[in-house]
C-alpha positions as CSV (number, residue, x, y, z in Angstrom):
1,M,-34.3,-71.0,-50.9
2,P,-31.7,-73.5,-52.3
3,T,-28.6,-73.9,-50.2
4,A,-26.3,-72.6,-52.9
5,D,-28.4,-69.5,-53.4
6,Y,-28.5,-68.9,-49.7
7,S,-24.7,-69.3,-49.5
8,L,-24.2,-66.8,-52.3
9,L,-26.5,-64.3,-50.6
10,H,-24.7,-64.8,-47.3
11,H,-21.4,-64.1,-48.9
12,A,-22.8,-61.1,-50.7
13,R,-23.9,-59.5,-47.4
14,T,-20.5,-60.2,-45.9
15,M,-18.7,-58.6,-48.7
16,K,-20.9,-55.5,-48.4
17,C,-20.0,-55.2,-44.7
18,L,-16.3,-55.5,-45.5
19,T,-16.6,-52.9,-48.2
20,C,-18.3,-50.6,-45.7
21,L,-15.5,-51.1,-43.2
22,L,-12.8,-50.2,-45.8
23,F,-14.5,-46.9,-46.5
24,L,-15.6,-46.3,-42.9
25,P,-13.8,-42.9,-42.4
26,E,-15.5,-41.3,-45.4
27,T,-18.7,-43.1,-44.7
28,L,-18.8,-41.8,-41.2
29,K,-18.4,-38.2,-42.3
30,K,-21.4,-38.5,-44.7
31,S,-23.6,-40.7,-42.7
32,L,-23.1,-38.9,-39.4
33,K,-24.1,-35.6,-41.0
34,F,-27.4,-37.2,-41.7
35,G,-27.6,-39.3,-38.6
36,A,-26.8,-36.5,-36.3
37,V,-30.0,-34.7,-37.3
38,H,-32.4,-37.5,-38.2
39,R,-31.1,-40.1,-35.7
40,R,-30.5,-42.7,-38.5
41,L,-28.1,-45.5,-38.6
42,P,-24.9,-44.9,-40.6
43,L,-24.6,-46.2,-44.1
44,C,-23.0,-49.5,-43.1
45,A,-25.8,-50.3,-40.8
46,E,-28.4,-49.3,-43.5
47,V,-26.8,-51.7,-45.9
48,L,-27.3,-54.5,-43.5
49,S,-30.9,-53.4,-42.7
50,R,-31.8,-53.8,-46.4
51,S,-31.4,-57.6,-46.1
52,K,-34.9,-57.6,-44.8
53,K,-36.1,-57.2,-48.4
54,I,-34.9,-60.7,-49.3
55,P,-37.8,-62.9,-50.3
56,K,-39.3,-64.9,-47.6
57,A,-38.1,-68.4,-47.1
58,K,-38.8,-71.1,-44.7
59,K,-39.5,-70.1,-41.2
60,Q,-36.3,-71.7,-39.9
61,Q,-34.2,-70.0,-42.6
62,R,-35.9,-66.6,-41.8
63,E,-35.1,-67.0,-38.1
64,E,-31.5,-67.8,-38.9
65,E,-31.3,-64.7,-41.2
66,E,-32.8,-62.5,-38.4
67,E,-30.2,-63.9,-36.0
68,E,-27.4,-63.1,-38.5
69,E,-28.9,-59.6,-39.1
70,E,-29.0,-59.0,-35.4
71,E,-25.4,-60.0,-35.0
72,A,-24.5,-57.8,-37.9
73,R,-26.3,-54.9,-36.3
74,K,-24.4,-55.4,-33.1
75,M,-21.1,-55.5,-35.0
76,A,-22.0,-52.3,-36.8
77,A,-23.1,-50.6,-33.6
78,E,-19.8,-51.4,-32.0
79,L,-18.0,-49.9,-35.0
80,C,-20.2,-46.8,-35.5
81,P,-23.0,-46.7,-33.0
82,A,-26.1,-44.9,-34.1
83,S,-26.4,-43.0,-30.8
84,A,-22.9,-41.6,-31.0
85,T,-22.8,-38.1,-32.2
86,V,-19.6,-36.2,-32.8
87,G,-18.4,-32.6,-32.4
88,L,-16.7,-32.5,-35.8
89,Q,-14.2,-29.8,-35.8
90,R,-11.8,-29.2,-38.6
91,G,-8.7,-31.3,-37.9
92,T,-10.1,-33.0,-34.8
93,T,-10.8,-36.7,-34.1
94,V,-14.2,-38.3,-33.8
95,D,-15.7,-38.8,-30.3
96,T,-17.6,-42.1,-30.1
97,D,-18.8,-41.8,-26.5
98,A,-22.4,-42.9,-26.6
99,E,-23.3,-41.7,-23.2
100,K,-22.4,-38.0,-23.5
101,P,-25.4,-35.6,-23.7
102,K,-26.3,-34.4,-27.1
103,E,-25.7,-30.8,-26.4
104,E,-22.1,-31.4,-25.5
105,R,-21.2,-33.3,-28.7
106,V,-23.5,-32.2,-31.7
107,C,-22.2,-29.3,-33.7
108,G,-24.5,-29.7,-36.8
109,D,-27.2,-27.1,-37.8
110,D,-30.8,-27.8,-38.6
111,K,-30.0,-28.7,-42.2
112,G,-27.7,-31.4,-41.2
113,E,-24.6,-29.4,-42.1
114,V,-21.6,-29.6,-39.8
115,S,-20.1,-26.3,-38.7
116,E,-17.0,-25.4,-36.7
117,C,-17.6,-25.6,-33.0
118,T,-15.7,-25.0,-29.9
119,T,-14.6,-27.4,-27.3
120,P,-17.3,-27.8,-24.6
121,T,-16.6,-25.7,-21.6
122,K,-17.6,-28.4,-19.1
123,Q,-14.4,-30.1,-17.9
124,S,-13.9,-33.5,-16.5
125,P,-12.3,-33.9,-13.1
126,N,-9.7,-36.2,-14.9
127,P,-8.3,-34.5,-18.1
128,G,-6.6,-37.7,-19.1
129,N,-9.9,-39.6,-19.3
130,N,-13.2,-37.7,-19.4
131,N,-15.4,-40.8,-19.7
132,S,-16.5,-41.5,-16.1
133,S,-19.1,-44.0,-17.4
134,G,-16.3,-46.1,-18.9
135,G,-18.1,-47.7,-22.0
136,G,-19.7,-46.9,-25.3
137,G,-22.0,-48.8,-27.6
138,G,-23.2,-52.3,-27.1
139,G,-19.9,-53.9,-26.4
140,G,-18.5,-51.7,-23.7
141,G,-14.8,-50.6,-23.7
142,G,-13.0,-47.5,-22.6
143,G,-13.9,-44.0,-23.8
144,G,-11.9,-41.7,-26.1
145,G,-9.4,-38.9,-25.4
146,G,-11.9,-36.6,-23.7
147,V,-12.0,-32.8,-23.3
148,E,-8.7,-31.1,-22.2
149,Q,-8.6,-28.8,-19.2
150,A,-8.6,-25.1,-19.8
151,S,-5.0,-24.0,-20.5
152,W,-3.2,-21.7,-18.1
153,Q,-3.1,-19.1,-20.9
154,C,-6.9,-19.0,-20.8
155,S,-7.1,-18.6,-17.0
156,H,-4.7,-15.6,-17.2
157,P,-6.3,-13.2,-19.7
158,T,-3.9,-10.3,-19.6
159,L,-0.3,-10.2,-20.8
160,R,0.8,-9.0,-17.3
161,E,-0.8,-11.9,-15.6
162,R,0.7,-14.4,-18.0
163,N,4.2,-12.9,-17.7
164,A,3.8,-12.9,-13.9
165,L,3.0,-16.6,-13.9
166,M,6.3,-17.3,-15.7
167,F,8.3,-15.6,-12.9
168,N,10.6,-18.1,-11.2
169,N,8.9,-20.9,-13.3
170,E,10.7,-23.7,-15.0
171,L,8.0,-23.8,-17.7
172,M,9.7,-22.8,-21.0
173,A,12.7,-21.5,-19.1
174,D,15.7,-21.1,-21.4
175,V,18.3,-19.8,-19.0
176,H,19.2,-20.5,-15.4
177,F,21.1,-18.3,-12.9
178,I,23.2,-19.6,-10.0
179,V,22.8,-16.6,-7.6
180,G,24.6,-16.0,-4.4
181,P,28.0,-16.8,-2.9
182,P,29.3,-20.4,-2.9
183,G,27.5,-22.5,-0.3
184,E,24.5,-20.2,-0.3
185,A,23.7,-20.0,-4.0
186,Q,20.2,-20.7,-5.4
187,R,19.3,-21.8,-8.9
188,V,16.8,-19.5,-10.5
189,P,15.0,-20.2,-13.8
190,A,14.2,-17.4,-16.3
191,H,13.3,-16.5,-19.8
192,K,15.9,-14.6,-21.9
193,Y,13.4,-12.6,-23.9
194,V,11.6,-11.2,-20.8
195,L,14.9,-10.2,-19.2
196,A,16.3,-8.7,-22.3
197,V,13.2,-6.5,-22.8
198,G,13.5,-5.1,-19.3
199,S,17.3,-4.7,-19.0
200,S,19.9,-3.5,-21.5
201,V,22.5,-5.6,-19.6
202,F,20.5,-8.8,-20.0
203,G,19.8,-7.8,-23.7
204,A,23.6,-7.6,-24.4
205,M,24.1,-10.8,-22.3
206,F,21.7,-12.9,-24.4
207,Y,21.4,-11.2,-27.8
208,G,24.5,-9.0,-28.1
209,D,27.8,-9.7,-29.9
210,L,29.2,-11.3,-26.8
211,A,26.1,-13.2,-25.9
212,E,26.3,-15.9,-23.1
213,E,26.2,-19.4,-24.4
214,E,26.0,-21.2,-21.1
215,S,22.6,-22.1,-19.7
216,G,23.8,-21.7,-16.1
217,I,25.1,-18.2,-15.4
218,Q,27.0,-17.6,-12.1
219,I,26.1,-14.4,-10.2
220,P,28.0,-14.6,-6.9
221,D,27.8,-10.9,-6.0
222,V,24.0,-10.6,-5.8
223,E,21.8,-11.9,-2.9
224,P,19.2,-14.4,-4.1
225,A,16.4,-12.6,-2.5
226,A,17.4,-9.3,-4.2
227,F,17.8,-11.0,-7.5
228,L,14.3,-12.5,-7.3
229,I,12.9,-9.0,-6.5
230,L,14.6,-7.7,-9.6
231,L,13.2,-10.6,-11.8
232,K,9.7,-10.1,-10.3
233,Y,9.8,-6.5,-11.4
234,L,10.9,-7.4,-14.9
235,Y,8.2,-10.0,-15.3
236,S,5.3,-8.2,-13.6
237,D,6.2,-4.5,-12.8
238,E,5.6,-5.4,-9.1
239,I,8.0,-4.1,-6.5
240,D,8.1,-5.8,-3.1
241,L,10.8,-4.1,-1.0
242,E,11.8,-5.0,2.5
243,A,14.2,-3.2,4.9
244,D,16.5,-6.2,5.1
245,T,17.0,-6.5,1.3
246,V,16.5,-3.1,-0.1
247,L,20.2,-2.2,-0.3
248,A,21.0,-5.5,-2.0
249,T,18.1,-4.9,-4.4
250,L,19.4,-1.4,-5.2
251,Y,22.8,-3.0,-6.0
252,A,21.1,-5.5,-8.4
253,A,19.0,-2.7,-10.0
254,K,22.1,-0.6,-10.6
255,K,24.1,-3.6,-11.9
256,Y,21.5,-4.5,-14.5
257,I,20.5,-0.9,-15.2
258,V,16.9,-1.0,-14.2
259,P,16.3,2.6,-13.2
260,A,12.7,2.4,-12.2
261,L,13.5,-0.3,-9.6
262,A,16.5,1.7,-8.4
263,K,14.4,4.8,-7.9
264,A,11.9,2.8,-5.9
265,C,14.7,1.5,-3.7
266,V,16.0,5.1,-3.1
267,T,12.5,6.3,-2.3
268,F,12.1,3.4,0.2
269,L,15.4,4.2,1.8
270,E,14.6,7.9,2.1
271,T,11.3,7.0,3.8
272,S,12.9,4.7,6.3
273,L,15.9,7.0,6.9
274,E,16.6,7.7,10.6
275,A,19.6,8.3,12.9
276,K,20.4,4.6,13.5
277,N,20.8,3.8,9.8
278,A,21.9,7.2,8.3
279,C,25.6,6.5,8.4
280,V,25.2,3.1,6.6
281,L,23.0,4.6,4.0
282,L,25.4,7.5,3.5
283,S,28.1,4.9,2.7
284,Q,25.9,3.0,0.3
285,S,24.6,6.2,-1.4
286,R,28.1,7.2,-2.2
287,L,28.8,3.8,-3.6
288,F,25.6,3.8,-5.7
289,E,26.1,7.5,-6.8
290,E,22.7,8.6,-5.5
291,P,23.2,12.3,-4.7
292,E,19.6,12.9,-3.4
293,L,19.9,10.0,-0.9
294,T,23.3,11.3,0.1
295,Q,21.8,14.8,0.9
296,R,19.0,13.2,2.9
297,C,21.5,11.3,4.9
298,W,23.6,14.4,5.7
299,E,20.4,16.1,6.9
300,V,19.8,13.4,9.5
301,I,23.5,13.0,10.5
302,D,24.0,16.8,11.0
303,A,20.8,17.3,13.0
304,Q,21.0,14.1,15.0
305,A,24.8,13.7,15.0
306,E,25.2,12.2,18.5
307,L,22.4,9.6,17.9
308,S,23.9,8.7,14.5
309,L,27.5,8.3,15.7
310,C,26.4,6.2,18.7
311,S,24.4,3.8,16.5
312,E,25.6,0.3,15.5
313,G,25.4,1.4,11.9
314,F,28.2,3.9,12.3
315,C,30.6,1.0,13.2
316,E,29.7,-0.7,9.8
317,I,30.8,2.1,7.5
318,D,34.1,2.1,5.5
319,L,37.1,4.2,6.3
320,P,36.6,6.8,3.5
321,T,33.1,7.5,4.8
322,L,34.4,7.8,8.3
323,E,36.9,10.4,7.2
324,I,34.2,12.4,5.4
325,I,32.0,12.4,8.5
326,L,34.9,13.5,10.7
327,R,35.6,16.4,8.4
328,R,32.1,17.6,8.6
329,E,31.7,21.2,10.1
330,T,28.0,21.0,10.7
331,L,27.9,18.0,13.0
332,N,25.7,18.8,16.0
333,A,27.7,16.8,18.5
334,K,30.1,17.2,21.3
335,E,33.7,16.3,20.4
336,V,34.0,13.9,23.3
337,V,31.0,11.9,21.8
338,I,32.7,11.9,18.4
339,F,36.0,10.6,19.9
340,D,34.1,7.7,21.7
341,A,32.4,6.8,18.4
342,V,35.7,6.7,16.5
343,M,37.1,4.3,19.1
344,N,34.1,2.1,18.7
345,W,34.6,2.1,15.0
346,A,38.2,1.2,15.3
347,S,37.4,-1.9,17.5
348,A,34.8,-3.0,15.0
349,E,37.2,-2.6,12.1
350,C,39.9,-4.7,13.8
351,K,37.3,-7.4,14.2
352,R,36.4,-7.3,10.5
353,Q,40.1,-7.6,9.6
354,G,40.6,-10.4,12.0
355,L,42.8,-8.4,14.3
356,G,42.8,-8.0,18.1
357,P,41.6,-4.6,19.4
358,T,45.0,-3.6,20.7
359,I,46.0,0.0,20.8
360,R,48.5,-0.5,18.0
361,N,45.9,-2.2,15.7
362,R,43.3,0.5,16.4
363,R,45.7,3.3,15.5
364,E,46.7,1.4,12.4
365,V,43.2,0.8,11.1
366,L,42.3,4.5,11.8
367,G,45.3,5.9,10.1
368,K,44.8,9.6,9.4
369,A,41.2,9.5,10.6
370,L,42.4,9.7,14.2
371,F,43.8,13.2,13.5
372,L,40.4,14.4,12.3
373,V,39.0,14.4,15.8
374,R,39.1,17.9,17.3
375,L,40.6,17.2,20.7
376,P,41.2,20.9,21.5
377,A,37.5,21.5,21.0
378,M,36.8,19.4,24.2
379,T,36.9,20.9,27.6
380,L,39.9,20.2,29.7
381,E,37.9,17.9,31.9
382,E,36.5,16.0,29.0
383,F,39.9,15.4,27.5
384,A,41.5,14.4,30.9
385,N,38.8,11.9,31.7
386,G,38.5,10.5,28.2
387,A,41.0,10.7,25.4
388,A,44.0,11.2,27.7
389,Q,43.2,7.9,29.5
390,S,42.3,5.9,26.4
391,D,46.0,5.1,25.6
392,I,45.2,5.6,21.9
393,L,47.5,8.7,22.0
394,T,51.2,8.7,22.4
395,L,52.7,10.3,25.5
396,E,53.9,13.1,23.4
397,E,50.5,13.7,21.9
398,T,48.8,13.7,25.3
399,H,51.4,16.0,26.8
400,D,51.0,18.5,23.9
401,V,47.3,18.6,24.2
402,F,47.5,19.3,27.9
403,L,49.9,22.1,27.3
404,W,47.6,23.5,24.6
405,F,44.8,23.7,27.3
406,T,46.9,25.2,30.0
407,A,50.0,26.9,28.8
408,A,50.3,30.4,27.5
409,N,52.8,29.3,24.9
410,K,50.7,26.7,23.1
411,P,52.4,23.9,21.2
412,Q,51.6,23.0,17.6
413,L,49.1,20.1,17.4
414,D,48.3,17.6,14.6
415,F,44.6,17.8,15.6
416,P,42.2,20.5,14.3
417,L,41.9,23.4,16.7
418,T,38.6,25.1,15.9
419,P,35.3,23.7,17.2
420,R,32.7,22.6,14.7
421,K,30.1,25.2,13.7
422,G,27.2,22.8,13.9
423,L,23.8,23.5,12.4
424,A,22.1,26.9,13.0
425,P,18.7,26.3,14.6
426,Q,15.6,27.8,13.0
427,R,12.6,29.2,14.8
428,C,8.9,29.1,13.8
429,H,7.0,32.0,15.4
430,R,3.3,31.3,15.4
431,F,2.1,34.5,17.0
432,Q,2.1,38.0,15.4
433,S,2.4,39.8,18.7
434,S,2.7,39.3,22.4
435,A,1.1,41.1,25.4
436,Y,0.6,41.0,29.1
437,R,-2.2,42.2,31.2
438,S,-2.8,42.4,34.9
439,N,-3.8,39.0,36.2
440,Q,-4.2,37.8,32.6
441,W,-2.0,34.8,32.3
442,R,-0.2,32.7,34.9
443,Y,1.7,29.5,34.9
444,R,0.0,27.2,37.5
445,G,1.4,23.8,36.8
446,R,-1.2,23.2,34.1
447,C,-0.5,22.0,30.6
448,D,-0.2,24.3,27.6
449,S,-0.3,22.3,24.3
450,I,-0.6,22.8,20.6
451,Q,-0.7,20.4,17.6
452,F,1.4,21.0,14.4
453,A,2.3,19.4,11.1
454,V,4.9,20.1,8.5
455,D,5.2,19.6,4.7
456,K,8.7,18.2,4.8
457,R,10.9,16.2,7.3
458,I,12.4,18.4,10.0
459,F,14.0,17.8,13.4
460,I,12.4,19.4,16.5
461,A,15.2,20.5,18.8
462,G,13.2,22.4,21.5
463,L,10.5,25.0,22.3
464,G,10.6,28.8,22.8
465,L,8.6,29.8,25.9
466,Y,7.4,33.1,27.4
467,G,8.8,34.2,30.7
468,S,7.7,36.5,33.5
469,S,6.1,39.8,32.8
470,G,6.8,41.1,36.3
471,G,10.6,40.9,36.5
472,K,13.1,38.2,36.9
473,A,11.7,34.8,37.8
474,E,12.7,31.1,37.8
475,Y,10.5,28.4,36.3
476,S,10.7,24.7,36.4
477,V,9.5,23.2,33.2
478,K,8.7,19.9,31.5
479,I,8.4,19.9,27.7
480,E,7.2,16.9,25.7
481,L,6.7,15.9,22.1
482,K,4.1,13.2,21.2
483,R,2.7,11.5,18.1
484,Q,-0.7,9.9,18.4
485,G,-0.4,9.8,22.1
486,A,3.1,8.2,22.2
487,T,5.9,10.2,23.8
488,L,8.8,10.7,21.4
489,A,10.9,13.0,23.6
490,Q,10.7,14.9,26.9
491,N,12.9,17.0,29.1
492,V,12.6,18.4,32.6
493,T,14.7,21.4,33.4
494,K,14.7,25.0,34.8
495,F,15.1,28.4,33.2
496,V,15.3,32.0,34.4
497,S,13.4,34.7,32.7
498,D,14.6,38.3,32.8
499,G,11.2,40.0,32.7
500,S,11.4,40.8,28.9
501,S,8.9,39.7,26.3
502,S,11.7,37.6,24.6
503,T,11.2,33.9,24.4
504,F,13.5,31.5,26.2
505,A,14.7,28.2,24.6
506,V,14.2,24.9,26.3
507,W,15.9,22.1,24.5
508,F,15.2,18.4,24.1
509,E,18.2,16.1,24.9
510,N,18.4,15.2,21.2
511,P,16.6,16.6,18.2
512,V,13.6,14.5,17.2
513,Q,12.8,13.6,13.6
514,V,9.4,14.7,12.5
515,E,7.9,13.3,9.3
516,Q,5.8,15.3,6.9
517,D,2.0,15.4,6.8
518,T,1.6,14.0,10.3
519,F,0.3,15.9,13.3
520,Y,2.4,16.0,16.4
521,T,1.7,17.5,19.8
522,V,4.1,19.7,21.8
523,S,3.3,20.6,25.4
524,A,4.9,22.5,28.2
525,V,4.0,22.4,31.9
526,L,5.6,25.3,33.8
527,D,5.4,26.0,37.5
528,G,5.8,29.5,38.8
529,N,3.8,32.2,40.6
530,E,4.7,35.1,38.4
531,L,2.4,36.4,35.7
532,S,3.7,35.8,32.2
533,Y,3.6,37.2,28.7
534,F,1.2,35.4,26.2
535,G,0.9,35.4,22.5
536,Q,-2.0,36.7,20.4
537,E,-3.1,36.9,16.7
538,G,-2.0,33.3,16.2
539,M,-1.7,31.9,12.7
540,T,-2.9,28.5,11.5
541,E,-0.2,28.3,8.8
542,V,3.3,29.7,9.0
543,Q,6.1,29.6,6.3
544,C,9.6,29.2,7.7
545,G,12.2,29.0,5.0
546,K,11.3,26.0,2.9
547,V,9.1,24.5,5.6
548,T,5.3,25.1,6.0
549,F,3.8,24.6,9.5
550,Q,0.2,24.1,10.2
551,F,-1.3,24.5,13.7
552,Q,-4.4,23.3,15.4
553,C,-5.7,23.1,18.9
554,S,-4.8,20.2,21.2
555,S,-7.2,18.5,23.6
556,D,-4.2,18.1,26.0
557,S,-4.2,21.9,26.6
558,T,-5.7,22.7,30.0
559,N,-4.2,26.2,30.6
560,G,-5.9,28.1,27.8
561,T,-3.4,27.8,25.0
562,G,-4.8,27.4,21.5
563,V,-4.2,28.5,17.9
564,Q,-5.2,32.1,18.4
565,G,-3.4,32.8,21.6
566,G,-1.6,31.4,24.6
567,Q,1.8,29.9,25.3
568,I,4.4,27.9,23.2
569,P,5.1,30.8,20.8
570,E,8.1,29.0,19.0
571,L,9.1,25.7,17.7
572,I,12.9,25.3,17.4
573,F,14.0,23.0,14.6
574,Y,16.6,21.9,12.1
575,S,15.8,21.2,8.4
């Protein structure tokens, strides 16, 4: 072939390649449809391959042409490799990774048509670069963008799970709270929409007429732990309450008007209510205006007054709550115990106010509360050994109280005169009748025991026991209350029976709180030689006022007592 003709032919082939490159995007879409199914070269490579149809020339020229064609193929393979198949999605880029398996990249059907396909589910360990092999085509080079990792939305399929994931999360947070007092504050991220949906207060704060504009909102009066419990509930409906933070959480729930969380807090407090925290919870229940919780607190304080007043929690209450307790008629406590508790409270209040616990300061912090203690309800000995020597009273007050105890013409006192009524004990009778027979039942130092359960919280104060059927007799007795083998209370004492079939009360030192739906064991060990009365026609279930008792036999009983008959005819309790 003449040199001029060859040069023209060479330039013609070059122009065709350049034209192919200019229209490469459209060419790829068409050629790859066909190539993906038939494994053919794209159009630009086919144009180059047609150069084989040029008439044969000299052997040397043909070798040169073949070398040029080979170079052209390599260039075309680098630009659009024949082995590269693409998952063509609408609006996606082309993946030219030649080393990916066909099933991960080809989305065409049997007719060569490209359909919409989903992202392959297999994920690379490195979402930023999914080409672990590193190169493609004949010329090497880095791979493309790769497959993204599954989004967090996909891994949390339910709305509740996705919302819970956003709790205390900076992702998409559009508001921040600075929670807690200065020096202890924590920064908490949140999302306005979620909070506004769960709380009308947050709704007004973010979307009302007086919506907050600042991104950092100060909340110095709420504990950070309690605020996080509140937010967790708003995000996920989950409530995680703890004894140390439940009161602070109740305050937060009340402040932001989240009634379901507030109710859960009250229920938690009622469940954990006992003598040592009853006075504190009474103070808080009044603050939060929770009448049901207030009533539960009074039940505990009245029945276990001495334990409640001697607790550390009593010293933490405010003055108005102290005055309300001291006005209470139904406190089951000796007045000398009440006086000592008031003195302890006064010392604690002086410390809270930064005052020394002097006599003057204690009288000042007590104010009128001092004159709610019923000093005349004490015995003369209790007053003389206690209040009279405490120096909290003036000489005139001490003198007048002594005269009130001893003189016929009693002076007028500033202290209440009448003793408190206390709670009236209730008695649960578990036998329908009692009897005695010759040599039938005798106390011999063996254990009489029975198990019981109730359907509401009560306070066991003591047991009613049968006495001698043969006249007056003295017994030594040990009574005990247990739960699951653990002793809750016991008392060792003596009582004298008069020979009647009446029961005789034996009291525990303090009433014991008994929870509902739990079996407890009461037992009595009496030592005496006389024959005694015994109960018969026992009942497995007894209704006493608003309380239902259930009875069952106890394995601790070694003297014959059971549900149908025997000893321990009565349980004495407060409700």
